[in-house]
C-alpha positions as CSV (number, residue, x, y, z in Angstrom):
1,M,81.7,113.5,108.7
2,L,83.5,111.7,111.5
3,R,82.0,108.4,110.3
4,A,83.3,108.9,106.8
5,V,86.8,109.7,108.1
6,G,86.6,106.7,110.4
7,A,85.6,104.4,107.5
8,V,88.5,105.7,105.3
9,V,91.1,105.3,108.1
10,S,89.8,101.9,109.2
11,G,90.4,100.6,105.6
12,W,94.0,101.8,105.5
13,G,95.3,99.1,107.8
14,H,93.9,96.0,106.0
15,H,97.0,95.3,104.1
16,P,100.2,94.6,106.0
17,S,102.3,97.0,104.1
18,R,99.9,99.8,104.7
19,A,99.8,99.0,108.4
20,V,103.6,99.3,108.6
21,V,103.6,102.7,106.8
22,I,100.8,103.9,109.1
23,G,102.6,102.6,112.1
24,F,105.8,104.5,111.2
25,A,103.9,107.7,110.4
26,A,102.0,107.4,113.8
27,A,105.3,106.9,115.6
28,V,106.8,110.0,113.9
29,L,103.7,112.0,114.7
30,V,103.7,111.1,118.4
31,G,107.4,111.6,118.6
32,T,107.2,115.0,117.0
33,V,104.5,116.2,119.4
34,L,106.5,114.9,122.4
35,L,109.7,116.5,121.2
36,A,108.0,119.8,120.5
37,L,106.9,120.1,124.1
38,P,108.9,122.6,126.2
39,V,109.8,119.8,128.7
40,A,111.7,117.9,126.0
41,A,114.4,120.6,125.6
42,T,116.8,121.9,128.1
43,G,115.9,125.4,129.3
44,G,112.2,124.7,129.0
45,R,111.9,126.2,125.5
46,S,110.3,124.3,122.7
47,A,112.6,122.9,120.0
48,G,110.2,124.0,117.3
49,W,108.2,121.9,115.0
50,A,110.8,121.5,112.3
51,A,113.5,120.3,114.6
52,A,111.1,118.0,116.5
53,L,109.8,116.5,113.2
54,F,113.3,116.0,111.7
55,T,114.6,114.4,115.0
56,A,111.6,112.1,115.4
57,T,111.7,111.0,111.8
58,S,115.5,110.4,112.0
59,A,115.1,108.4,115.2
60,V,112.2,106.2,113.9
61,C,114.2,105.6,110.7
62,V,117.4,105.0,112.7
63,T,119.5,107.3,110.6
64,G,121.3,109.1,113.4
65,L,120.9,112.5,111.7
66,A,120.2,115.5,113.9
67,V,119.7,119.3,113.4
68,V,120.6,120.1,117.0
69,D,123.2,118.7,119.4
70,T,121.3,115.8,121.0
71,A,123.2,115.7,124.3
72,G,123.2,119.5,124.7
73,H,119.8,120.4,123.4
74,W,117.4,117.7,124.7
75,S,116.4,117.2,128.3
76,V,116.3,113.8,129.9
77,F,112.6,113.6,128.8
78,G,113.6,114.4,125.2
79,E,116.4,111.9,125.2
80,V,114.1,109.2,126.5
81,D,111.6,110.0,123.8
82,I,114.4,109.8,121.2
83,G,115.6,106.5,122.6
84,L,112.1,105.0,122.5
85,L,111.6,106.2,118.9
86,I,114.9,104.5,118.0
87,Q,113.7,101.3,119.7
88,V,110.4,101.5,117.9
89,G,112.1,102.1,114.5
90,G,114.8,99.5,115.1
91,L,112.5,96.7,116.2
92,G,109.9,97.6,113.7
93,I,106.4,98.8,114.3
94,M,104.7,95.6,113.5
95,T,107.1,93.5,115.6
96,L,106.1,95.6,118.6
97,A,102.4,95.6,117.7
98,T,102.5,91.8,117.3
99,L,104.3,91.4,120.7
100,F,101.7,93.7,122.3
101,T,98.8,91.8,120.7
102,A,100.3,88.5,121.9
103,A,100.8,89.8,125.4
104,V,97.3,91.2,125.7
105,S,95.3,88.5,124.0
106,G,97.5,85.5,124.5
107,W,97.2,84.5,120.9
108,L,97.6,86.1,117.5
109,K,94.9,86.3,114.9
110,L,95.7,85.5,111.3
111,R,95.7,89.1,110.3
112,S,98.3,90.0,113.0
113,R,100.4,87.0,112.0
114,L,100.4,88.2,108.4
115,M,101.4,91.7,109.4
116,A,104.2,90.4,111.6
117,Q,105.3,88.1,108.7
118,A,105.5,91.1,106.4
119,E,107.5,93.1,108.9
120,T,109.9,90.3,109.8
121,K,110.2,89.1,106.2
122,S,109.4,85.6,107.3
123,L,108.5,82.9,104.8
124,E,105.9,81.2,106.9
125,V,103.1,82.3,109.1
126,T,103.5,79.7,111.8
127,G,105.9,80.6,114.6
128,I,105.6,84.3,114.1
129,G,105.0,85.0,117.8
130,R,108.1,83.0,118.8
131,T,110.1,84.8,116.1
132,V,109.0,88.2,117.4
133,R,109.9,87.3,121.0
134,Y,113.3,86.2,119.9
135,V,113.9,89.4,117.9
136,V,112.9,91.5,120.9
137,L,114.9,89.4,123.4
138,F,118.0,89.4,121.1
139,S,117.9,93.1,120.7
140,L,117.5,93.8,124.4
141,V,120.4,91.4,125.3
142,C,122.7,93.0,122.7
143,E,121.9,96.5,123.9
144,S,122.5,95.4,127.5
145,V,125.9,93.9,126.7
146,V,126.8,97.1,124.8
147,A,125.6,99.2,127.7
148,V,127.8,97.2,130.1
149,V,130.9,97.4,127.8
150,L,130.4,101.2,127.3
151,T,129.9,101.8,131.0
152,G,133.2,100.0,131.8
153,R,135.0,101.9,129.0
154,F,133.7,105.2,130.2
155,A,134.6,104.4,133.9
156,L,138.1,103.2,133.0
157,G,138.9,105.8,130.3
158,Y,137.4,108.9,131.9
159,G,136.8,108.1,135.6
160,D,133.5,109.8,135.3
161,S,130.9,109.2,138.0
162,S,128.1,109.4,135.4
163,C,129.6,106.7,133.2
164,G,126.7,104.3,133.9
165,V,124.3,106.9,132.5
166,R,126.5,107.5,129.5
167,G,126.9,103.8,128.7
168,V,123.1,103.2,128.8
169,R,122.4,106.4,126.7
170,R,124.8,105.4,124.0
171,A,124.0,101.6,123.9
172,G,120.8,102.1,121.9
173,R,122.5,104.3,119.4
174,C,125.3,101.9,118.3
């Protein structure tokens, strides 16, 4: 039985578009499970499966929709989970998978290059690793600049001692 399931599942990722869909579904599933944990919500009570699923899906799809007040309902653990899901959705599952593959193996197989090409909508297969690195670097630099600007704005505008935390928390959501 397990071999049959394994054979079916292993055949799903052979086409780049299927791999992208499976990657997004896996990110939503992991995010849902993490957000449903009691530690993810303030007060130590579980958010419930529906709220966790909706929030994880919204974060991976980078829609910004929420069924609960994000700042008031989620604990730091939950907010970090949501932030990571936003990063995964924003950068793209295959971009991150390609970067991880390149970091681990030092080179990319043709299949990985084709999947990254599909995710980044590149016209050629060569130079995909470099393109993926540039995408990740550009995203991190932009988010860092926004975090610094927001931190300064919160410090000047509100005189709040937690302005650094607020700037970083909001930077990934702009």
